[in-house]
VOROLUM-823635 format. One record per residue (C-alpha): residue number from 1; x, y, z; residue in one letter. Coordinates in steps of 0.05 Angstrom, whole numbers, padded with zeros to 5 digits. Each point is the difference from the previous one (the first is absolute). Layout:
BEGIN
(pt NUM; (X; Y; Z); 'A') ...
//
This chain:
BEGIN
(pt 1; (-00003; 00001; -00001); 'M') (pt 2; (00021; 00068; -00019); 'P') (pt 3; (00031; 00040; 00062); 'M') (pt 4; (-00045; 00065; 00010); 'N') (pt 5; (00051; 00051; -00017); 'V') (pt 6; (-00038; 00063; 00004); 'N') (pt 7; (-00023; -00017; 00072); 'S') (pt 8; (00034; 00036; 00060); 'K') (pt 9; (00000; -00021; 00076); 'C') (pt 10; (00022; 00045; 00059); 'L') (pt 11; (00006; -00040; 00069); 'V') (pt 12; (00009; 00043; 00061); 'I') (pt 13; (00035; -00040; 00061); 'G') (pt 14; (-00015; 00015; 00067); 'L') (pt 15; (00049; -00035; 00051); 'D') (pt 16; (-00042; -00021; 00054); 'G') (pt 17; (-00067; 00032; -00002); 'V') (pt 18; (-00050; -00041; 00014); 'S') (pt 19; (-00072; -00013; -00022); 'Q') (pt 20; (-00029; 00003; 00065); 'T') (pt 21; (00035; 00070; 00005); 'L') (pt 22; (-00023; 00023; -00062); 'L') (pt 23; (-00073; -00019; 00008); 'K') (pt 24; (00000; 00044; 00056); 'D') (pt 25; (00031; 00058; -00018); 'Y') (pt 26; (-00038; 00000; -00056); 'M') (pt 27; (-00067; -00007; 00040); 'G') (pt 28; (00027; 00059; 00035); 'K') (pt 29; (00005; 00045; -00055); 'G') (pt 30; (00086; -00001; 00009); 'Y') (pt 31; (00005; -00025; -00072); 'L') (pt 32; (-00042; 00036; -00053); 'P') (pt 33; (00041; -00016; -00057); 'N') (pt 34; (00004; -00077; 00017); 'L') (pt 35; (-00082; -00003; 00011); 'K') (pt 36; (-00008; 00037; -00064); 'E') (pt 37; (00046; -00050; -00038); 'I') (pt 38; (-00039; -00063; 00039); 'L') (pt 39; (-00071; 00040; -00032); 'L') (pt 40; (00027; 00000; -00070); 'R') (pt 41; (-00001; -00085; -00003); 'E') (pt 42; (00054; -00017; 00046); 'Y') (pt 43; (-00009; -00048; 00057); 'R') (pt 44; (00049; -00001; 00061); 'L') (pt 45; (00025; -00067; 00011); 'N') (pt 46; (00035; -00039; 00070); 'Q') (pt 47; (00060; -00032; -00029); 'M') (pt 48; (00046; -00051; 00029); 'D') (pt 49; (00077; 00015; 00010); 'A') (pt 50; (00051; -00041; -00006); 'S') (pt 51; (00024; -00047; 00054); 'I') (pt 52; (00039; 00025; 00033); 'P') (pt 53; (-00031; 00073; -00010); 'D') (pt 54; (00069; 00042; -00005); 'V') (pt 55; (00000; 00043; -00051); 'S') (pt 56; (00067; -00036; -00034); 'S') (pt 57; (-00036; -00063; -00015); 'T') (pt 58; (-00074; 00027; -00011); 'S') (pt 59; (00020; 00049; -00049); 'W') (pt 60; (00035; -00050; -00044); 'T') (pt 61; (-00050; -00046; -00002); 'S') (pt 62; (-00043; 00066; -00027); 'F') (pt 63; (00045; 00014; -00049); 'M') (pt 64; (00022; -00066; -00023); 'T') (pt 65; (-00074; -00035; 00011); 'G') (pt 66; (00028; -00064; 00032); 'V') (pt 67; (00019; -00031; 00072); 'N') (pt 68; (00067; 00007; 00031); 'P') (pt 69; (00019; -00077; -00020); 'G') (pt 70; (-00003; 00035; -00070); 'E') (pt 71; (00031; 00070; 00009); 'H') (pt 72; (00054; -00023; 00058); 'G') (pt 73; (-00022; 00059; 00047); 'I') (pt 74; (-00023; -00032; 00078); 'F') (pt 75; (00024; 00077; 00032); 'G') (pt 76; (00040; 00053; -00001); 'F') (pt 77; (00055; -00037; 00028); 'M') (pt 78; (00027; -00071; -00004); 'D') (pt 79; (00055; -00047; 00009); 'L') (pt 80; (00062; -00015; -00053); 'I') (pt 81; (-00011; -00072; -00008); 'P') (pt 82; (00035; -00050; 00047); 'N') (pt 83; (00015; 00050; 00050); 'T') (pt 84; (-00027; 00057; 00052); 'Y') (pt 85; (00024; 00056; -00039); 'K') (pt 86; (-00058; 00052; -00023); 'M') (pt 87; (-00014; 00038; -00063); 'F') (pt 88; (-00053; 00041; -00024); 'F') (pt 89; (-00027; -00020; -00069); 'P') (pt 90; (-00004; 00049; -00056); 'N') (pt 91; (-00029; 00004; -00064); 'S') (pt 92; (00051; -00034; -00032); 'R') (pt 93; (-00028; -00067; 00049); 'D') (pt 94; (-00072; 00006; -00027); 'V') (pt 95; (00004; -00058; -00047); 'K') (pt 96; (-00070; 00002; -00029); 'G') (pt 97; (-00018; 00058; -00049); 'P') (pt 98; (-00036; 00055; 00018); 'A') (pt 99; (-00055; 00025; -00038); 'V') (pt 100; (00037; 00060; -00033); 'W') (pt 101; (00049; -00056; -00022); 'D') (pt 102; (-00057; -00039; -00032); 'M') (pt 103; (-00036; 00058; -00038); 'L') (pt 104; (00061; 00033; -00017); 'G') (pt 105; (00041; -00066; -00033); 'G') (pt 106; (00055; 00009; 00054); 'T') (pt 107; (-00007; -00069; 00048); 'V') (pt 108; (00072; -00018; -00025); 'N') (pt 109; (00002; -00077; 00005); 'G') (pt 110; (-00047; 00009; 00065); 'R') (pt 111; (-00063; -00042; 00000); 'T') (pt 112; (-00061; -00014; 00044); 'S') (pt 113; (-00064; -00037; -00003); 'T') (pt 114; (-00039; 00069; -00010); 'L') (pt 115; (00044; 00021; -00059); 'Y') (pt 116; (00005; -00070; -00034); 'E') (pt 117; (-00081; 00008; 00007); 'S') (pt 118; (00003; 00067; -00040); 'Y') (pt 119; (00063; -00002; -00038); 'R') (pt 120; (-00039; -00019; -00071); 'D') (pt 121; (-00043; 00060; 00005); 'K') (pt 122; (00055; 00051; 00020); 'L') (pt 123; (00024; 00013; -00070); 'N') (pt 124; (00011; 00073; -00002); 'K') (pt 125; (00042; 00034; 00053); 'P') (pt 126; (-00031; 00060; 00035); 'L') (pt 127; (00030; 00058; 00048); 'R') (pt 128; (-00006; 00001; 00077); 'S') (pt 129; (00006; 00050; 00048); 'I') (pt 130; (00021; -00029; 00069); 'V') (pt 131; (00016; 00038; 00064); 'L') (pt 132; (00012; -00007; 00068); 'N') (pt 133; (-00015; -00075; 00005); 'I') (pt 134; (00043; -00038; 00058); 'P') (pt 135; (00045; -00058; -00018); 'Q') (pt 136; (00021; 00033; -00067); 'T') (pt 137; (00067; 00034; 00016); 'Y') (pt 138; (00047; 00001; -00036); 'P') (pt 139; (-00044; 00021; -00067); 'A') (pt 140; (00006; -00054; -00047); 'M') (pt 141; (-00007; 00023; -00071); 'A') (pt 142; (-00073; -00008; -00030); 'L') (pt 143; (-00039; 00027; -00065); 'N') (pt 144; (-00015; 00064; 00040); 'G') (pt 145; (00018; 00036; 00073); 'I') (pt 146; (00009; -00024; 00059); 'L') (pt 147; (00021; 00032; 00070); 'T') (pt 148; (00002; -00042; 00061); 'A') (pt 149; (-00033; 00004; 00067); 'G') (pt 150; (00023; -00030; 00069); 'F') (pt 151; (00055; -00018; 00015); 'V') (pt 152; (00043; 00045; -00056); 'C') (pt 153; (00059; 00033; 00028); 'P') (pt 154; (00015; 00030; -00067); 'D') (pt 155; (-00048; 00037; -00048); 'L') (pt 156; (00047; -00003; -00057); 'K') (pt 157; (00013; -00073; 00006); 'K') (pt 158; (-00077; -00012; 00016); 'G') (pt 159; (-00023; 00040; -00064); 'T') (pt 160; (-00003; -00019; -00076); 'H') (pt 161; (00015; 00029; -00050); 'P') (pt 162; (00050; 00056; 00030); 'D') (pt 163; (-00049; 00054; -00038); 'T') (pt 164; (-00051; -00016; 00059); 'A') (pt 165; (00056; 00001; 00048); 'Y') (pt 166; (00020; 00074; -00019); 'N') (pt 167; (-00078; 00023; 00004); 'Y') (pt 168; (-00009; -00039; 00067); 'L') (pt 169; (00063; 00027; 00032); 'N') (pt 170; (-00017; 00073; -00030); 'S') (pt 171; (-00067; 00005; 00044); 'I') (pt 172; (00029; -00031; 00059); 'G') (pt 173; (-00039; -00067; -00005); 'Y') (pt 174; (00000; -00040; 00065); 'L') (pt 175; (00002; -00083; -00011); 'S') (pt 176; (-00020; -00002; 00082); 'D') (pt 177; (00001; 00043; 00053); 'V') (pt 178; (00041; -00006; 00070); 'D') (pt 179; (-00046; -00036; 00042); 'S') (pt 180; (00047; 00004; 00062); 'S') (pt 181; (-00026; 00076; 00011); 'K') (pt 182; (-00071; -00020; 00012); 'A') (pt 183; (00024; -00023; 00072); 'V') (pt 184; (00038; 00063; 00024); 'N') (pt 185; (-00013; 00051; -00055); 'H') (pt 186; (-00078; -00020; -00005); 'R') (pt 187; (-00014; 00079; -00044); 'D') (pt 188; (00067; -00013; -00045); 'T') (pt 189; (-00023; -00068; -00017); 'F') (pt 190; (-00075; 00023; -00024); 'F') (pt 191; (00030; 00053; -00034); 'E') (pt 192; (00045; -00050; -00040); 'E') (pt 193; (-00059; -00044; -00015); 'I') (pt 194; (-00038; 00059; -00026); 'F') (pt 195; (00061; 00020; -00045); 'L') (pt 196; (00014; -00070; -00027); 'A') (pt 197; (-00075; -00006; -00011); 'L') (pt 198; (00000; 00072; -00039); 'E') (pt 199; (00066; -00028; -00038); 'K') (pt 200; (-00032; -00067; -00022); 'R') (pt 201; (-00064; 00028; -00031); 'A') (pt 202; (00043; 00057; -00040); 'Q') (pt 203; (00044; -00047; -00027); 'A') (pt 204; (-00057; -00052; -00013); 'Y') (pt 205; (-00043; 00051; -00033); 'E') (pt 206; (00063; 00028; -00040); 'Y') (pt 207; (00009; -00070; -00035); 'F') (pt 208; (-00069; -00017; -00012); 'L') (pt 209; (-00009; 00068; -00036); 'K') (pt 210; (00070; -00006; -00032); 'N') (pt 211; (00027; -00062; -00016); 'E') (pt 212; (-00036; -00057; -00040); 'S') (pt 213; (-00025; -00063; 00031); 'W') (pt 214; (-00054; -00053; 00003); 'D') (pt 215; (00010; -00023; 00074); 'M') (pt 216; (00013; 00050; 00054); 'F') (pt 217; (00006; -00032; 00079); 'I') (pt 218; (00016; 00054; 00051); 'G') (pt 219; (00004; -00012; 00066); 'V') (pt 220; (-00010; 00042; 00065); 'I') (pt 221; (00044; -00026; 00058); 'T') (pt 222; (-00008; 00051; 00052); 'E') (pt 223; (-00066; -00026; 00023); 'T') (pt 224; (00040; -00064; 00019); 'D') (pt 225; (00056; 00046; 00047); 'R') (pt 226; (-00071; 00039; 00034); 'L') (pt 227; (-00037; -00057; 00015); 'H') (pt 228; (00060; -00042; 00032); 'H') (pt 229; (00012; 00061; 00050); 'F') (pt 230; (-00063; 00034; -00002); 'F') (pt 231; (-00064; -00053; -00012); 'F') (pt 232; (-00020; 00008; 00076); 'D') (pt 233; (-00027; 00064; -00023); 'A') (pt 234; (-00035; -00025; -00069); 'A') (pt 235; (-00066; -00003; 00039); 'R') (pt 236; (00010; 00040; 00063); 'D') (pt 237; (-00027; 00069; -00001); 'I') (pt 238; (00030; 00011; 00066); 'T') (pt 239; (00071; -00010; -00017); 'H') (pt 240; (00052; 00053; -00017); 'P') (pt 241; (00019; -00024; -00061); 'N') (pt 242; (-00071; -00025; -00033); 'H') (pt 243; (-00013; 00068; -00039); 'E') (pt 244; (00069; -00006; -00030); 'V') (pt 245; (-00016; -00063; -00016); 'F') (pt 246; (-00065; 00013; -00036); 'I') (pt 247; (00031; 00057; -00040); 'S') (pt 248; (00052; -00046; -00028); 'F') (pt 249; (-00055; -00047; -00029); 'Y') (pt 250; (-00043; 00068; -00017); 'K') (pt 251; (00064; 00019; -00041); 'A') (pt 252; (00015; -00078; -00036); 'M') (pt 253; (-00068; 00003; -00016); 'D') (pt 254; (00003; 00069; -00036); 'E') (pt 255; (00056; -00030; -00034); 'I') (pt 256; (-00041; -00058; -00019); 'I') (pt 257; (-00045; 00042; -00035); 'G') (pt 258; (00049; 00045; -00037); 'R') (pt 259; (00027; -00073; -00034); 'L') (pt 260; (-00062; -00031; -00011); 'F') (pt 261; (-00034; 00055; -00031); 'N') (pt 262; (00068; 00007; -00046); 'L') (pt 263; (-00011; -00069; -00023); 'F') (pt 264; (-00069; 00004; -00011); 'M') (pt 265; (00016; 00055; -00045); 'E') (pt 266; (00060; -00024; -00037); 'Q') (pt 267; (-00041; -00068; -00014); 'T') (pt 268; (-00069; 00031; -00013); 'N') (pt 269; (-00023; -00044; 00068); 'G') (pt 270; (00016; -00070; -00036); 'K') (pt 271; (00065; -00011; 00036); 'G') (pt 272; (00008; -00051; 00069); 'L') (pt 273; (00009; 00030; 00059); 'F') (pt 274; (00008; -00032; 00065); 'M') (pt 275; (00027; 00021; 00072); 'T') (pt 276; (00040; -00059; 00041); 'M') (pt 277; (00033; -00013; 00065); 'S') (pt 278; (00055; -00046; 00019); 'D') (pt 279; (-00025; -00020; 00067); 'H') (pt 280; (-00062; 00030; 00046); 'G') (pt 281; (00019; 00034; 00073); 'F') (pt 282; (-00032; -00001; 00070); 'T') (pt 283; (00018; 00032; 00062); 'E') (pt 284; (00063; -00041; 00037); 'L') (pt 285; (-00011; -00024; 00072); 'R') (pt 286; (00068; -00034; 00013); 'Q') (pt 287; (00068; -00028; -00031); 'E') (pt 288; (00007; -00070; 00002); 'V') (pt 289; (00069; -00027; 00002); 'Y') (pt 290; (00007; -00066; -00040); 'I') (pt 291; (00066; -00019; 00011); 'N') (pt 292; (-00011; 00015; 00077); 'S') (pt 293; (-00054; -00045; 00006); 'F') (pt 294; (00041; -00052; -00042); 'L') (pt 295; (00057; 00003; 00060); 'K') (pt 296; (-00054; -00003; 00052); 'E') (pt 297; (-00026; -00062; -00034); 'K') (pt 298; (00069; -00030; -00002); 'G') (pt 299; (-00001; 00005; -00085); 'F') (pt 300; (00054; 00045; 00000); 'L') (pt 301; (00074; 00011; 00027); 'R') (pt 302; (00032; 00064; -00009); 'I') (pt 303; (00076; 00021; -00004); 'N') (pt 304; (-00008; 00075; 00029); 'N') (pt 305; (00078; 00004; -00023); 'Q') (pt 306; (-00022; 00001; -00071); 'K') (pt 307; (-00045; 00049; -00047); 'E') (pt 308; (-00061; -00014; -00028); 'Y') (pt 309; (-00027; -00066; -00031); 'F') (pt 310; (00073; -00020; 00016); 'E') (pt 311; (-00024; -00012; 00074); 'Q') (pt 312; (-00034; -00060; -00018); 'V') (pt 313; (00042; -00054; 00047); 'D') (pt 314; (00004; -00074; 00001); 'S') (pt 315; (-00061; -00032; 00025); 'G') (pt 316; (-00043; 00044; -00036); 'T') (pt 317; (-00067; -00027; -00024); 'I') (pt 318; (-00030; 00058; -00032); 'A') (pt 319; (00002; 00073; -00016); 'F') (pt 320; (-00047; 00060; -00025); 'G') (pt 321; (00026; 00050; -00050); 'M') (pt 322; (-00049; 00067; -00007); 'E') (pt 323; (-00056; -00002; 00010); 'P') (pt 324; (-00013; -00077; 00017); 'A') (pt 325; (00031; -00037; -00049); 'R') (pt 326; (00027; -00068; 00042); 'I') (pt 327; (00053; -00040; -00032); 'Y') (pt 328; (00021; -00067; 00025); 'V') (pt 329; (00069; -00005; 00023); 'N') (pt 330; (00018; -00057; -00046); 'L') (pt 331; (00064; -00040; -00004); 'E') (pt 332; (00033; 00011; -00064); 'G') (pt 333; (-00040; 00065; -00015); 'K') (pt 334; (00031; 00044; 00053); 'Y') (pt 335; (00072; 00007; 00031); 'P') (pt 336; (-00027; -00027; 00075); 'K') (pt 337; (-00058; -00039; -00030); 'G') (pt 338; (-00028; -00050; 00066); 'S') (pt 339; (-00062; -00030; -00043); 'V') (pt 340; (00007; -00055; -00040); 'K') (pt 341; (-00043; -00006; -00063); 'I') (pt 342; (-00043; -00064; 00038); 'S') (pt 343; (-00018; 00044; 00051); 'E') (pt 344; (-00024; 00070; -00038); 'K') (pt 345; (-00073; -00024; 00002); 'D') (pt 346; (00001; -00014; 00076); 'G') (pt 347; (00032; 00068; 00013); 'M') (pt 348; (-00049; 00038; -00049); 'M') (pt 349; (-00060; -00025; 00041); 'Q') (pt 350; (00034; 00010; 00058); 'E') (pt 351; (00015; 00073; -00018); 'L') (pt 352; (-00074; 00006; -00031); 'R') (pt 353; (-00029; -00015; 00064); 'N') (pt 354; (00045; 00045; 00041); 'A') (pt 355; (-00024; 00062; -00035); 'F') (pt 356; (-00069; -00024; -00004); 'K') (pt 357; (00004; 00007; 00080); 'S') (pt 358; (00035; 00066; 00006); 'L') (pt 359; (-00047; 00055; 00035); 'A') (pt 360; (00011; 00059; 00036); 'D') (pt 361; (-00006; 00015; 00069); 'T') (pt 362; (-00079; 00003; -00006); 'D') (pt 363; (00001; -00069; -00029); 'G') (pt 364; (-00009; 00037; -00073); 'N') (pt 365; (00023; -00048; -00056); 'P') (pt 366; (00051; 00034; -00037); 'V') (pt 367; (00003; -00052; -00069); 'I') (pt 368; (-00056; 00001; -00041); 'K') (pt 369; (00033; -00048; -00058); 'A') (pt 370; (00069; -00045; -00001); 'V') (pt 371; (00007; -00011; -00072); 'Y') (pt 372; (00042; -00056; -00022); 'E') (pt 373; (00037; 00029; -00060); 'T') (pt 374; (00009; -00063; -00046); 'S') (pt 375; (-00079; 00010; 00000); 'K') (pt 376; (00003; 00075; 00000); 'L') (pt 377; (00045; 00009; -00053); 'Y') (pt 378; (00001; -00030; -00074); 'H') (pt 379; (00056; 00003; -00054); 'G') (pt 380; (00076; -00014; -00008); 'P') (pt 381; (00020; 00041; 00054); 'L') (pt 382; (-00040; -00024; 00056); 'K') (pt 383; (00054; -00034; 00040); 'E') (pt 384; (00042; 00065; 00005); 'K') (pt 385; (-00065; 00029; 00041); 'G') (pt 386; (-00015; -00013; 00082); 'P') (pt 387; (-00021; -00063; 00019); 'D') (pt 388; (-00056; 00028; 00040); 'L') (pt 389; (-00028; 00067; 00002); 'V') (pt 390; (-00045; 00033; 00053); 'C') (pt 391; (-00056; 00049; -00009); 'V') (pt 392; (-00022; 00037; 00066); 'A') (pt 393; (-00067; 00026; 00015); 'N') (pt 394; (-00011; 00078; -00005); 'D') (pt 395; (00041; 00032; 00055); 'G') (pt 396; (00060; -00042; 00004); 'Y') (pt 397; (00058; 00025; -00035); 'D') (pt 398; (00042; -00059; -00012); 'L') (pt 399; (00079; 00006; -00002); 'K') (pt 400; (00068; -00036; -00006); 'S') (pt 401; (00051; 00035; 00039); 'T') (pt 402; (00048; -00036; 00040); 'F') (pt 403; (00001; 00056; 00054); 'K') (pt 404; (-00060; 00003; 00044); 'K') (pt 405; (00000; -00048; 00060); 'D') (pt 406; (-00073; 00005; 00005); 'G') (pt 407; (-00057; -00031; -00049); 'V') (pt 408; (-00047; 00067; 00004); 'F') (pt 409; (00023; 00070; -00007); 'G') (pt 410; (-00018; 00063; -00026); 'K') (pt 411; (00046; 00049; -00050); 'G') (pt 412; (-00006; 00061; -00034); 'V') (pt 413; (-00053; -00035; -00054); 'F') (pt 414; (-00080; 00017; 00012); 'R') (pt 415; (-00019; -00036; -00064); 'G') (pt 416; (00021; -00070; -00031); 'M') (pt 417; (-00022; -00038; -00073); 'H') (pt 418; (-00056; -00040; -00008); 'T') (pt 419; (-00005; -00056; -00054); 'Q') (pt 420; (-00074; 00002; -00010); 'Y') (pt 421; (-00019; 00080; -00002); 'D') (pt 422; (00037; 00018; -00064); 'A') (pt 423; (-00050; 00042; -00046); 'H') (pt 424; (-00005; 00001; -00079); 'C') (pt 425; (-00054; 00050; -00040); 'I') (pt 426; (-00014; -00032; -00062); 'L') (pt 427; (-00053; 00004; -00052); 'P') (pt 428; (-00066; -00026; 00013); 'N') (pt 429; (00019; -00032; -00075); 'S') (pt 430; (00052; -00044; 00024); 'I') (pt 431; (-00028; -00054; 00037); 'E') (pt 432; (00035; -00034; 00051); 'I') (pt 433; (-00033; -00071; 00012); 'G') (pt 434; (00029; -00007; 00066); 'Q') (pt 435; (00039; 00036; 00060); 'R') (pt 436; (00049; 00045; -00031); 'L') (pt 437; (00073; -00012; 00014); 'H') (pt 438; (00062; 00046; -00019); 'I') (pt 439; (00031; -00058; -00051); 'E') (pt 440; (-00064; 00015; -00038); 'N') (pt 441; (00013; 00071; -00021); 'I') (pt 442; (00057; -00020; -00047); 'A') (pt 443; (-00048; -00041; -00041); 'G') (pt 444; (-00057; 00052; 00003); 'I') (pt 445; (00043; 00042; -00041); 'V') (pt 446; (00032; -00043; -00050); 'L') (pt 447; (-00075; -00027; -00010); 'D') (pt 448; (-00019; 00075; -00015); 'Y') (pt 449; (00060; 00014; -00043); 'F') (pt 450; (-00014; -00069; -00039); 'T') (pt 451; (-00082; -00002; -00005); 'K') 
//
């Protein structure tokens, strides 16, 4: 079937923006532009994020349309095989092609089940503009423009081509904000997230108007930063930061309205428009230190003379990586592996039982579900993943630090991710047929261009 080469698609990513909060704020009149969009034959869907619901994994699932067992990103950090040494995966570690590479003819030897199902229909390269998606640094060559989102330590290395970098640099574009300011310099932090939002809108409008493109993806990250530190202000009208929280959402809504109207003008109202998020958010009650729990239960032994995961010592049965990826310390897989392959299934059952019994001081269960990742993930890279993944009940933020003695505590964050409450605004004409998952979005885009 020939490609729909006269069509355009605009995706606005809103990092961490939940379906329930959007619905609440629309009902209160805070988001008139989004409410108006829904009145124009669009609907607000609740959507599932990846497991785990960290941005690196979820955004990669969005852009590739496949699960971590195919794209290979299981979290913000991972371990070098057969060691306890950490590394931070980047764009070069994403094994599946992104949707813009599929459309643009730049898969460069990469493949996936999604790409294989569309490759015969993708017969004319389309141009994409991709702005601020996490897990895209360093910028890889594509048919179009890309500037990376978090983590982007160098705007030049994070942007392709150089002409796009020159423009972004000239306007003082911010890839991210300094979130540490939220703790002791709140006013400065608020100023910075509004400035970053303004620069993002300026860049997005510029590229929309001045570049040729078929697909445009622009992500707003500042919502996630606001949520982590101030989500307790989202609904509490007595909170000292409630008004600035609402003001930021109103500013975001105004920008979405401008981009939507510009897009509708450019496409005579016939383009595919959507907004979506990589996960939802809820208020944080307690942090839960998974490795402290594993130590307490006798599953983990550490050497305090070492750093990070090299602290894992002989006799360890399992250890956790953020946000609750559990790895069985197998003989032959890790330098100090203590569990024989024949013992693995039994140890996994013991770990599942232990996590299901984890409760706070009031007896409230912490863990909603424990997934065996051999069943959770599929694809050639699933063996790279953890052995178990825990998903917490709302309010319990799972952490993997080795530096805490107790199992429970509270840090500087006031908000935490939720896996079940991401959002996606789509035209009513697109039938889902089941509960929407972030892995479905790339296929919806490909359907649109190949229908």
